[in-house]
C-alpha positions as CSV (number, residue, x, y, z in Angstrom):
1,M,-173.8,-118.7,46.0
2,K,-170.6,-117.1,47.1
3,I,-169.2,-113.6,47.1
4,E,-165.4,-113.3,47.4
5,I,-163.6,-109.9,48.0
6,F,-159.9,-110.3,47.3
7,D,-157.0,-108.5,49.0
8,V,-155.5,-106.6,46.0
9,E,-153.9,-104.0,48.2
10,H,-154.9,-100.5,47.1
11,G,-157.2,-101.8,44.3
12,A,-160.4,-103.6,43.9
13,C,-161.5,-107.2,42.7
14,A,-164.4,-109.3,43.7
15,L,-166.2,-112.3,42.4
16,I,-169.8,-113.4,42.6
17,T,-170.5,-117.1,41.9
18,A,-174.2,-117.5,41.2
19,D,-176.3,-120.6,42.0
20,N,-175.8,-121.8,38.5
21,Y,-172.1,-121.3,38.7
22,S,-172.0,-118.4,36.4
23,R,-169.7,-115.6,37.6
24,I,-169.5,-111.8,37.8
25,M,-166.1,-110.3,38.5
26,I,-166.3,-106.8,39.9
27,D,-163.1,-104.9,38.9
28,C,-159.8,-106.9,38.3
29,G,-157.0,-105.5,40.5
30,H,-154.0,-107.6,41.4
31,N,-151.8,-108.0,44.5
32,A,-148.2,-107.0,43.7
33,T,-146.8,-108.3,47.0
34,T,-148.3,-111.9,46.8
35,G,-148.5,-112.2,43.1
36,W,-152.2,-112.9,43.1
37,R,-153.9,-112.1,39.8
38,P,-157.6,-112.5,38.8
39,G,-157.2,-114.6,35.7
40,S,-154.7,-117.0,37.3
41,Y,-157.1,-117.3,40.3
42,L,-160.0,-118.3,37.9
43,R,-157.9,-120.9,36.1
44,S,-156.7,-122.4,39.4
45,I,-160.4,-123.2,40.2
46,G,-161.0,-124.6,36.8
47,V,-162.8,-121.5,35.3
48,T,-162.0,-120.6,31.7
49,Y,-165.0,-118.5,30.8
50,L,-166.1,-115.5,32.9
51,E,-169.6,-114.4,32.1
52,N,-169.4,-110.8,33.1
53,L,-166.7,-108.3,34.1
54,V,-167.9,-105.2,35.7
55,I,-165.7,-102.1,35.7
56,T,-166.5,-99.6,38.4
57,N,-163.8,-97.0,37.9
58,Y,-161.4,-96.1,35.1
59,D,-158.3,-95.9,37.3
60,E,-155.4,-98.3,37.0
61,D,-155.9,-99.9,40.5
62,H,-159.3,-101.2,39.3
63,V,-158.0,-103.0,36.3
64,S,-154.2,-103.7,37.1
65,G,-154.9,-107.4,36.6
66,I,-156.8,-107.2,33.4
67,C,-153.9,-108.4,31.1
68,D,-153.8,-111.7,33.1
69,L,-157.5,-112.0,33.0
70,F,-158.0,-111.6,29.3
71,D,-154.9,-113.7,28.6
72,R,-156.0,-116.7,30.7
73,V,-159.9,-116.7,30.4
74,T,-162.6,-115.6,27.9
75,V,-164.6,-112.7,29.0
76,G,-168.2,-112.9,27.7
77,W,-169.4,-109.3,28.7
78,I,-168.2,-106.1,30.1
79,T,-170.5,-104.0,32.2
80,R,-169.3,-100.4,32.7
81,N,-170.3,-96.7,32.4
82,T,-170.9,-96.7,28.6
83,S,-171.6,-93.0,28.6
84,V,-167.7,-92.7,28.8
85,T,-166.3,-93.7,25.4
86,P,-162.9,-95.4,25.0
87,D,-161.6,-92.1,23.5
88,H,-162.9,-90.3,26.5
89,I,-161.3,-92.8,28.9
90,R,-158.0,-92.1,27.0
91,W,-158.5,-88.3,27.4
92,L,-159.2,-88.7,31.1
93,K,-155.9,-90.6,31.6
94,T,-153.9,-87.8,30.1
95,Q,-154.5,-86.0,33.4
96,D,-152.7,-88.6,35.5
97,G,-151.0,-91.1,33.2
98,M,-152.1,-94.2,31.2
99,G,-151.3,-97.5,32.9
100,P,-151.1,-100.9,31.1
101,G,-154.4,-102.0,32.6
102,I,-156.4,-99.1,31.3
103,D,-154.5,-99.3,28.0
104,R,-155.6,-103.0,27.7
105,L,-159.1,-102.1,28.6
106,I,-159.4,-99.5,25.9
107,Y,-157.9,-102.1,23.4
108,E,-160.5,-104.6,24.3
109,L,-163.3,-102.1,24.2
110,T,-162.3,-100.9,20.8
111,Q,-161.2,-104.1,19.2
112,N,-163.1,-106.9,20.7
113,F,-166.3,-105.6,22.3
114,L,-169.3,-103.8,20.8
115,P,-170.7,-100.7,22.7
116,A,-173.4,-102.6,24.4
117,G,-170.7,-104.7,26.2
118,S,-170.7,-108.0,24.4
119,P,-168.5,-109.1,21.5
120,R,-171.6,-110.9,20.1
121,A,-174.3,-108.3,20.8
122,T,-176.3,-110.9,22.6
123,A,-178.1,-110.4,25.9
124,P,-175.9,-110.8,29.0
125,H,-175.7,-114.1,30.7
126,Q,-178.3,-115.0,33.4
127,F,-177.0,-115.3,36.9
128,S,-179.3,-117.6,39.1
129,G,-180.2,-116.0,42.4
130,V,-178.5,-112.7,41.5
131,A,-180.3,-109.4,40.5
132,E,-178.2,-106.4,39.3
133,K,-178.8,-102.7,39.4
134,Y,-176.4,-100.0,38.0
135,F,-176.1,-96.3,38.3
136,H,-173.8,-93.7,36.9
137,H,-173.2,-90.1,35.9
138,T,-172.2,-88.9,32.4
139,P,-169.4,-86.8,31.1
140,Q,-171.9,-83.9,30.7
141,E,-172.2,-84.0,34.6
142,F,-168.7,-84.8,35.7
143,Q,-165.3,-84.6,34.0
144,D,-163.4,-86.7,36.3
145,E,-163.2,-90.6,36.5
146,N,-164.0,-90.8,40.2
147,N,-167.4,-89.3,39.8
148,L,-167.9,-91.2,36.6
149,S,-167.7,-94.4,38.7
150,L,-170.3,-97.2,38.1
151,L,-172.2,-98.0,41.2
152,A,-173.2,-101.7,41.1
153,K,-175.8,-103.2,43.4
154,F,-176.2,-107.0,43.6
155,T,-178.8,-108.9,45.4
156,C,-177.7,-112.3,46.0
157,N,-180.3,-114.7,47.4
158,G,-181.5,-111.8,49.7
159,T,-178.1,-110.2,50.6
160,N,-177.6,-106.7,49.1
161,I,-174.1,-105.5,48.4
162,M,-173.1,-102.3,46.7
163,F,-169.7,-101.7,45.0
164,T,-169.1,-98.0,44.6
165,G,-165.8,-97.5,42.7
166,D,-164.2,-94.2,43.6
167,M,-167.4,-92.1,43.8
168,E,-166.8,-88.8,45.7
169,R,-169.1,-86.4,47.7
170,A,-170.1,-84.4,44.7
171,G,-171.1,-87.4,42.8
172,W,-173.0,-88.9,45.8
173,L,-175.0,-85.7,46.3
174,K,-176.0,-85.6,42.6
175,M,-176.9,-89.3,42.6
176,I,-179.3,-89.0,45.6
177,P,-182.2,-87.5,43.6
178,T,-181.6,-90.0,40.7
179,P,-184.8,-92.0,40.2
180,G,-184.6,-95.4,41.7
181,F,-181.3,-94.7,43.5
182,I,-182.6,-94.3,47.1
183,G,-184.8,-97.4,46.7
184,A,-181.8,-99.3,45.7
185,L,-179.8,-97.9,48.5
186,Q,-182.4,-98.5,51.4
187,N,-181.7,-102.2,51.9
188,I,-177.9,-102.5,51.5
189,D,-176.3,-105.0,53.8
190,V,-172.7,-104.7,52.8
191,F,-171.4,-101.3,51.6
192,I,-168.0,-101.3,49.8
193,A,-166.7,-97.9,50.9
194,P,-165.8,-95.6,47.9
195,H,-162.2,-94.6,47.0
196,H,-160.8,-97.3,49.2
197,G,-162.1,-95.6,52.3
198,R,-160.6,-92.2,51.5
199,L,-162.2,-89.2,53.0
200,S,-163.0,-87.8,49.5
201,G,-165.6,-90.7,49.1
202,W,-167.3,-89.9,52.4
203,C,-170.8,-88.4,52.2
204,E,-172.8,-88.4,55.4
205,D,-176.1,-87.5,53.5
206,L,-176.2,-91.1,52.2
207,F,-176.7,-92.6,55.5
208,W,-179.9,-90.7,56.1
209,Y,-181.4,-93.3,53.8
210,F,-179.7,-96.7,54.9
211,T,-177.6,-98.3,57.5
212,P,-175.5,-101.2,56.3
213,T,-174.6,-104.2,58.5
214,F,-170.8,-104.0,57.3
215,T,-168.8,-101.4,55.6
216,V,-165.9,-102.9,53.7
217,V,-162.7,-101.1,52.6
218,S,-160.4,-102.6,49.9
219,D,-157.0,-101.1,50.5
220,K,-153.4,-101.8,51.8
221,S,-151.5,-100.2,54.5
222,M,-152.3,-96.7,55.6
223,E,-150.6,-94.3,53.3
224,H,-152.9,-91.2,53.5
225,T,-154.5,-89.4,56.5
226,T,-157.6,-89.3,54.2
227,Q,-157.9,-93.2,54.7
228,E,-158.8,-92.6,58.4
229,T,-162.5,-93.0,57.9
230,R,-163.0,-96.0,60.3
231,D,-164.9,-93.9,63.0
232,L,-167.0,-92.2,60.4
233,Y,-168.3,-95.4,58.7
234,A,-168.6,-97.4,62.0
235,A,-170.8,-94.7,63.5
236,K,-173.3,-95.3,60.5
237,T,-173.0,-99.1,60.4
238,R,-175.1,-101.6,62.4
239,G,-172.5,-104.4,62.8
240,G,-172.9,-108.1,62.6
241,I,-170.9,-111.4,63.0
242,F,-167.6,-111.5,61.3
243,N,-165.4,-114.7,61.7
244,G,-167.5,-115.5,64.8
245,E,-166.9,-112.1,66.4
246,A,-170.1,-110.2,67.2
247,G,-170.3,-106.5,66.6
248,R,-167.9,-106.1,63.8
249,K,-168.9,-103.0,61.7
250,F,-165.8,-101.9,59.7
251,V,-163.8,-104.6,57.6
252,T,-160.7,-104.1,55.7
253,T,-158.8,-106.3,53.3
254,R,-155.8,-104.5,54.8
255,S,-156.3,-106.1,58.2
256,D,-158.6,-108.9,57.4
257,G,-157.3,-110.2,54.1
258,D,-159.5,-112.0,51.6
259,L,-163.1,-112.1,52.5
260,I,-166.1,-114.3,51.8
261,I,-169.8,-113.7,52.1
262,T,-172.1,-116.7,51.8
263,P,-175.8,-115.4,51.3
264,G,-178.6,-117.5,52.6
265,T,-182.4,-117.1,53.2
266,G,-182.7,-114.3,55.6
267,D,-179.1,-114.7,56.8
268,Y,-175.6,-115.0,55.7
269,L,-172.0,-115.7,56.9
270,F,-169.2,-113.3,56.6
271,G,-165.6,-114.1,57.3
272,K,-162.1,-114.9,55.9
273,L,-162.0,-116.5,52.5
274,A,-162.5,-120.1,52.5
275,Q,-162.2,-122.8,49.8
276,P,-163.4,-121.7,46.3
277,F,-167.0,-122.4,45.3
278,G,-167.4,-124.9,42.7
């Protein structure tokens, strides 16, 4: 079991490799500086079939590597907020511009994938040692892509990690009373901060219900004062051992690069990305 969180600058991309070597990719951003791309990475470790692609947000930085991904590997399933239709995604992007990644996503959804998420309308693949839970709002509740983000919780051999897309405070406040959400939130070990650590994603009310061991931000160099949330998250985070350093609470791909989490029975290791698993 391995969870990899890649440095894709101001974007998002992570990969869970289950005990049976099936894989879940969460978002598919790329790194324009280094040239790293998700499909090329999978092929470099001998992977030609990705069982599940999870899209947490309909912004370009979450899917900027999707052309490389679909051109290089076969994707078996897409998990996303299906209350947002492809036509509605296109309408949302009229507000801030359609990028090539979102355009390819819409093409794949309309041409190659059925509404349920699979081109074959079969059940999603099974991931040994991994349990999945998803939460989202609907367009009847919010009309912006950030608060239509998909919240994705994965329990990987006892380690709980939550990917939050670009959810903002209004979306968090409305999500808190959603049945089952607080129960899913309470035992999170690794919390991927929403909106790349921007202040718009900060919601103190969430932390009445849980205290993560680590908060992780996927971003590049500081461009906005609203990214300066380190102290806010650190005050609500327990801290643990990162790369042999005790007491780390706040981790960023900006400063720490590619990351790896190795879940175990009652414990896990967290540090810089090592050799690929499998």
